[in-house]
TORKEKOL-776183 format. One record per residue (C-alpha): residue number from 1; residue in one letter; chain; x, y, z. Coordinates in nm, 4 decimals, always signed. Example, Ala and Ser with C-alpha at 12.3 -4.5 7.8 and 13.67 -1.06 7.14 Angstrom:
# TORKEKOL-776183
+------+------+-------+----------+----------+----------+
| resi | resn | chain |        X |        Y |        Z |
+------+------+-------+----------+----------+----------+
|    1 |    A |     A |  +1.2300 |  -0.4500 |  +0.7800 |
|    2 |    S |     A |  +1.3670 |  -0.1060 |  +0.7140 |
+------+------+-------+----------+----------+----------+
//
This chain:
# TORKEKOL-776183
+------+------+-------+----------+----------+----------+
| resi | resn | chain |        X |        Y |        Z |
+------+------+-------+----------+----------+----------+
|    1 |    X |     A | -14.0720 |  -9.7366 |  -4.0441 |
|    2 |    X |     A | -14.3906 |  -9.6185 |  -4.1994 |
|    3 |    X |     A | -14.7089 |  -9.5338 |  -4.0112 |
|    4 |    X |     A | -14.6107 |  -9.7121 |  -3.6898 |
|    5 |    X |     A | -14.6812 |  -9.5615 |  -3.3499 |
|    6 |    X |     A | -14.3719 |  -9.4502 |  -3.1519 |
|    7 |    X |     A | -14.4055 |  -9.7242 |  -2.8900 |
|    8 |    X |     A | -14.4327 |  -9.9908 |  -3.1600 |
|    9 |    X |     A | -14.1311 |  -9.8454 |  -3.3441 |
|   10 |    X |     A | -13.9292 |  -9.8465 |  -3.0220 |
|   11 |    X |     A | -14.0214 | -10.2096 |  -2.9549 |
|   12 |    X |     A | -13.9321 | -10.3175 |  -3.3098 |
|   13 |    X |     A | -13.6010 | -10.1279 |  -3.3084 |
|   14 |    X |     A | -13.5089 | -10.2755 |  -2.9708 |
|   15 |    X |     A | -13.5870 | -10.6294 |  -3.0859 |
|   16 |    X |     A | -13.3720 | -10.5695 |  -3.3915 |
|   17 |    X |     A | -13.0816 | -10.4563 |  -3.1749 |
|   18 |    X |     A | -13.1264 | -10.7461 |  -2.9332 |
|   19 |    X |     A | -13.1325 | -10.9961 |  -3.2197 |
|   20 |    X |     A | -12.7547 | -11.0124 |  -3.2366 |
|   21 |    X |     A | -12.7433 | -11.1070 |  -2.8677 |
|   22 |    X |     A | -12.9936 | -11.3846 |  -2.9339 |
|   23 |    X |     A | -12.8180 | -11.5286 |  -3.2379 |
|   24 |    X |     A | -13.0384 | -11.3752 |  -3.5077 |
|   25 |    X |     A | -12.9831 | -11.0745 |  -3.7268 |
|   26 |    X |     A | -13.1454 | -10.7338 |  -3.6890 |
|   27 |    X |     A | -13.3914 | -10.7861 |  -3.9736 |
|   28 |    X |     A | -13.5228 | -11.1129 |  -3.8313 |
|   29 |    X |     A | -13.5653 | -10.9499 |  -3.4903 |
|   30 |    X |     A | -13.7563 | -10.6590 |  -3.6393 |
|   31 |    X |     A | -13.9836 | -10.8833 |  -3.8463 |
|   32 |    X |     A | -14.0626 | -11.0929 |  -3.5411 |
|   33 |    X |     A | -14.1346 | -10.7883 |  -3.3261 |
|   34 |    X |     A | -14.3684 | -10.6429 |  -3.5887 |
|   35 |    X |     A | -14.5599 | -10.9696 |  -3.6209 |
|   36 |    X |     A | -14.5745 | -11.0117 |  -3.2438 |
|   37 |    X |     A | -14.7391 | -10.6740 |  -3.1818 |
|   38 |    X |     A | -14.9569 | -10.6807 |  -3.4926 |
|   39 |    X |     A | -15.3288 | -10.7187 |  -3.4316 |
|   40 |    X |     A | -15.3718 | -10.9180 |  -3.7546 |
|   41 |    X |     A | -15.1583 | -11.1489 |  -3.9684 |
|   42 |    X |     A | -14.9369 | -10.9647 |  -4.2187 |
|   43 |    X |     A | -14.8149 | -11.0628 |  -4.5634 |
|   44 |    X |     A | -14.4589 | -11.0099 |  -4.6841 |
|   45 |    X |     A | -14.5473 | -10.6912 |  -4.8728 |
|   46 |    X |     A | -14.7025 | -10.5376 |  -4.5623 |
|   47 |    X |     A | -14.3945 | -10.6279 |  -4.3595 |
|   48 |    X |     A | -14.1671 | -10.4831 |  -4.6300 |
|   49 |    X |     A | -14.3646 | -10.1577 |  -4.6359 |
|   50 |    X |     A | -14.3913 | -10.1241 |  -4.2586 |
|   51 |    X |     A | -14.0227 | -10.1855 |  -4.1891 |
|   52 |    X |     A | -13.8709 | -10.0367 |  -4.5044 |
|   53 |    X |     A | -13.6818 | -10.3577 |  -4.5774 |
|   54 |    X |     A | -13.6154 | -10.5272 |  -4.9084 |
|   55 |    X |     A | -13.8555 | -10.8001 |  -5.0133 |
|   56 |    X |     A | -13.5734 | -11.0567 |  -5.0258 |
|   57 |    X |     A | -13.4646 | -10.9742 |  -4.6687 |
|   58 |    X |     A | -13.8217 | -11.0141 |  -4.5507 |
|   59 |    X |     A | -13.8566 | -11.3491 |  -4.7308 |
|   60 |    X |     A | -13.5324 | -11.4807 |  -4.5827 |
|   61 |    X |     A | -13.6274 | -11.3518 |  -4.2369 |
|   62 |    X |     A | -13.9672 | -11.5185 |  -4.2518 |
|   63 |    X |     A | -13.8081 | -11.8479 |  -4.3563 |
|   64 |    X |     A | -13.5708 | -11.8295 |  -4.0613 |
|   65 |    X |     A | -13.8544 | -11.7516 |  -3.8201 |
|   66 |    X |     A | -14.0536 | -12.0429 |  -3.9607 |
|   67 |    X |     A | -13.7556 | -12.2748 |  -3.9126 |
|   68 |    X |     A | -13.7546 | -12.1694 |  -3.5463 |
|   69 |    X |     A | -14.1320 | -12.2350 |  -3.5360 |
|   70 |    X |     A | -14.1882 | -11.8779 |  -3.4151 |
|   71 |    X |     A | -14.4228 | -11.7719 |  -3.6956 |
|   72 |    X |     A | -14.6972 | -11.9534 |  -3.8804 |
|   73 |    X |     A | -14.8219 | -11.8858 |  -4.2276 |
|   74 |    X |     A | -15.1856 | -11.8941 |  -4.3185 |
|   75 |    X |     A | -15.4112 | -11.8008 |  -4.6062 |
|   76 |    X |     A | -15.6978 | -11.5584 |  -4.5815 |
|   77 |    X |     A | -16.0179 | -11.6294 |  -4.7730 |
|   78 |    X |     A | -16.0059 | -11.4867 |  -5.1251 |
|   79 |    X |     A | -15.6349 | -11.4008 |  -5.1046 |
|   80 |    X |     A | -15.3522 | -11.6086 |  -5.2517 |
|   81 |    X |     A | -15.0794 | -11.4459 |  -5.0414 |
|   82 |    X |     A | -14.9280 | -11.6050 |  -4.7341 |
|   83 |    X |     A | -14.9985 | -11.4184 |  -4.4125 |
|   84 |    X |     A | -14.7787 | -11.4547 |  -4.1065 |
|   85 |    X |     A | -14.8450 | -11.4362 |  -3.7347 |
|   86 |    X |     A | -14.6902 | -11.5402 |  -3.4067 |
|   87 |    X |     A | -14.8502 | -11.7707 |  -3.1515 |
|   88 |    X |     A | -15.0871 | -11.5796 |  -2.9243 |
|   89 |    X |     A | -14.9654 | -11.7264 |  -2.5965 |
|   90 |    X |     A | -14.6301 | -11.5821 |  -2.4911 |
|   91 |    X |     A | -14.5651 | -11.8940 |  -2.2828 |
|   92 |    X |     A | -14.5964 | -12.1086 |  -2.5967 |
|   93 |    X |     A | -14.3425 | -11.8812 |  -2.7638 |
|   94 |    X |     A | -14.1012 | -11.9175 |  -2.4719 |
|   95 |    X |     A | -14.1372 | -12.2964 |  -2.4702 |
|   96 |    X |     A | -14.0788 | -12.3106 |  -2.8453 |
|   97 |    X |     A | -13.7633 | -12.1018 |  -2.8063 |
|   98 |    X |     A | -13.6456 | -12.3220 |  -2.5216 |
|   99 |    X |     A | -13.6989 | -12.6368 |  -2.7293 |
|  100 |    X |     A | -13.5347 | -12.4953 |  -3.0419 |
|  101 |    X |     A | -13.2324 | -12.3661 |  -2.8512 |
|  102 |    X |     A | -13.1972 | -12.7033 |  -2.6801 |
|  103 |    X |     A | -13.2081 | -12.8858 |  -3.0147 |
|  104 |    X |     A | -12.9718 | -12.6431 |  -3.1896 |
|  105 |    X |     A | -12.7192 | -12.5742 |  -2.9146 |
|  106 |    X |     A | -12.7385 | -12.8139 |  -2.6232 |
|  107 |    X |     A | -12.7986 | -13.1433 |  -2.8029 |
|  108 |    X |     A | -12.5026 | -13.1159 |  -3.0457 |
|  109 |    X |     A | -12.2696 | -13.0217 |  -2.7598 |
|  110 |    X |     A | -12.3939 | -13.3123 |  -2.5493 |
|  111 |    X |     A | -12.3412 | -13.5482 |  -2.8415 |
|  112 |    X |     A | -11.9814 | -13.4306 |  -2.8821 |
|  113 |    X |     A | -11.9132 | -13.4534 |  -2.5088 |
|  114 |    X |     A | -12.0586 | -13.8039 |  -2.4828 |
|  115 |    X |     A | -11.8583 | -13.9260 |  -2.7827 |
|  116 |    X |     A | -11.5386 | -13.7709 |  -2.6492 |
|  117 |    X |     A | -11.5903 | -13.9115 |  -2.3002 |
|  118 |    X |     A | -11.6308 | -14.2637 |  -2.4398 |
|  119 |    X |     A | -11.2656 | -14.2529 |  -2.5488 |
|  120 |    X |     A | -11.0016 | -14.3512 |  -2.2959 |
|  121 |    X |     A | -10.7721 | -14.0605 |  -2.2061 |
|  122 |    X |     A | -10.4174 | -14.1124 |  -2.3278 |
|  123 |    X |     A | -10.2362 | -13.8765 |  -2.0903 |
|  124 |    X |     A | -10.2727 | -13.6982 |  -1.7563 |
|  125 |    X |     A | -10.3643 | -13.3766 |  -1.9413 |
|  126 |    X |     A | -10.6327 | -13.5582 |  -2.1339 |
|  127 |    X |     A | -10.7559 | -13.7256 |  -1.8144 |
|  128 |    X |     A | -10.7897 | -13.3837 |  -1.6512 |
|  129 |    X |     A | -10.9692 | -13.2515 |  -1.9613 |
|  130 |    X |     A | -11.2073 | -13.5513 |  -1.9523 |
|  131 |    X |     A | -11.2888 | -13.4841 |  -1.5880 |
|  132 |    X |     A | -11.3744 | -13.1233 |  -1.6713 |
|  133 |    X |     A | -11.5756 | -13.2298 |  -1.9764 |
|  134 |    X |     A | -11.7653 | -13.4805 |  -1.7600 |
|  135 |    X |     A | -11.8626 | -13.1999 |  -1.5227 |
|  136 |    X |     A | -11.9858 | -12.9936 |  -1.8151 |
|  137 |    X |     A | -12.1694 | -13.2919 |  -1.9616 |
|  138 |    X |     A | -12.3407 | -13.3643 |  -1.6290 |
|  139 |    X |     A | -12.4575 | -13.0044 |  -1.5971 |
|  140 |    X |     A | -12.5772 | -12.9880 |  -1.9571 |
|  141 |    X |     A | -12.7682 | -13.3152 |  -1.9154 |
|  142 |    X |     A | -12.9391 | -13.1721 |  -1.6070 |
|  143 |    X |     A | -13.0322 | -12.8573 |  -1.7978 |
|  144 |    X |     A | -13.1581 | -13.0649 |  -2.0903 |
|  145 |    X |     A | -13.3644 | -13.2872 |  -1.8594 |
|  146 |    X |     A | -13.5023 | -12.9787 |  -1.6852 |
|  147 |    X |     A | -13.6000 | -12.8256 |  -2.0206 |
|  148 |    X |     A | -13.7782 | -13.1477 |  -2.1198 |
|  149 |    X |     A | -13.9588 | -13.1538 |  -1.7852 |
|  150 |    X |     A | -14.0760 | -12.7966 |  -1.8403 |
|  151 |    X |     A | -14.2070 | -12.8919 |  -2.1851 |
|  152 |    X |     A | -14.4196 | -13.1681 |  -2.0291 |
|  153 |    X |     A | -14.5836 | -12.9485 |  -1.7643 |
|  154 |    X |     A | -14.9377 | -12.8328 |  -1.8208 |
|  155 |    X |     A | -14.9696 | -12.4617 |  -1.8989 |
|  156 |    X |     A | -15.1434 | -12.4104 |  -1.5644 |
|  157 |    X |     A | -14.8614 | -12.5790 |  -1.3718 |
|  158 |    X |     A | -14.5976 | -12.3913 |  -1.5689 |
|  159 |    X |     A | -14.7660 | -12.0581 |  -1.4981 |
|  160 |    X |     A | -14.7802 | -12.1515 |  -1.1296 |
|  161 |    X |     A | -14.4109 | -12.2428 |  -1.1331 |
|  162 |    X |     A | -14.3275 | -11.9070 |  -1.2911 |
|  163 |    X |     A | -14.5290 | -11.7274 |  -1.0239 |
|  164 |    X |     A | -14.3300 | -11.9123 |  -0.7581 |
|  165 |    X |     A | -14.0071 | -11.8045 |  -0.9305 |
|  166 |    X |     A | -13.8671 | -11.5558 |  -0.6808 |
|  167 |    X |     A | -14.0094 | -11.7489 |  -0.3864 |
|  168 |    X |     A | -13.8161 | -12.0692 |  -0.4611 |
|  169 |    X |     A | -13.4895 | -11.9480 |  -0.3008 |
|  170 |    X |     A | -13.6859 | -11.8588 |  +0.0143 |
|  171 |    X |     A | -13.8435 | -12.2066 |  +0.0169 |
|  172 |    X |     A | -13.4987 | -12.3619 |  -0.0121 |
|  173 |    X |     A | -13.3754 | -12.1439 |  +0.2758 |
|  174 |    X |     A | -13.6706 | -12.2612 |  +0.4835 |
|  175 |    X |     A | -13.5918 | -12.6214 |  +0.3918 |
|  176 |    X |     A | -13.2355 | -12.5692 |  +0.5147 |
|  177 |    X |     A | -13.3561 | -12.4133 |  +0.8402 |
|  178 |    X |     A | -13.6055 | -12.6945 |  +0.8926 |
|  179 |    X |     A | -13.3397 | -12.9607 |  +0.8414 |
|  180 |    X |     A | -13.1114 | -12.7855 |  +1.0931 |
|  181 |    X |     A | -13.3977 | -12.7670 |  +1.3415 |
|  182 |    X |     A | -13.4687 | -13.1375 |  +1.2876 |
|  183 |    X |     A | -13.1066 | -13.2249 |  +1.3632 |
|  184 |    X |     A | -13.1128 | -13.0195 |  +1.6858 |
|  185 |    X |     A | -13.4205 | -13.2081 |  +1.8124 |
|  186 |    X |     A | -13.2478 | -13.5448 |  +1.7806 |
+------+------+-------+----------+----------+----------+
//
């Protein structure tokens, strides 16, 4: 990696390594990380030079990132090249990832489960399997509904919800204690 500060290199290398855990390859992870920390949009040649990757790998990586809606291309005045950047708001990035993962992973699985569960089980084994699939389908529908609800929240409300994050279990504990106290008063 040419002319990149050590902290930026470390971030890019880590994102590349984590890519395989997230379902993308190392190159795509590195391209995204570079664009994310860049203070200005970069063109494919600049990305190629900075990361020491082949031009074709950079082009394919950018196409994949665009298909995930994680990078945008733009033109700069007087320049015919495409320049790429990530959304500025990290919350927008997270919501985009949530939506794309839901569409790519959750929705197809829900479709299969719903179609399968419409068929009448032909044996006790199949009946047991259907019961288990129904449990999975119910959970996945709840997760999908929750993801859609998150997408509809205003940014302010979503940020507030995230700030409450670690306090929610305590609120639920308090709710449980309050309901016990209410039963004792009766």
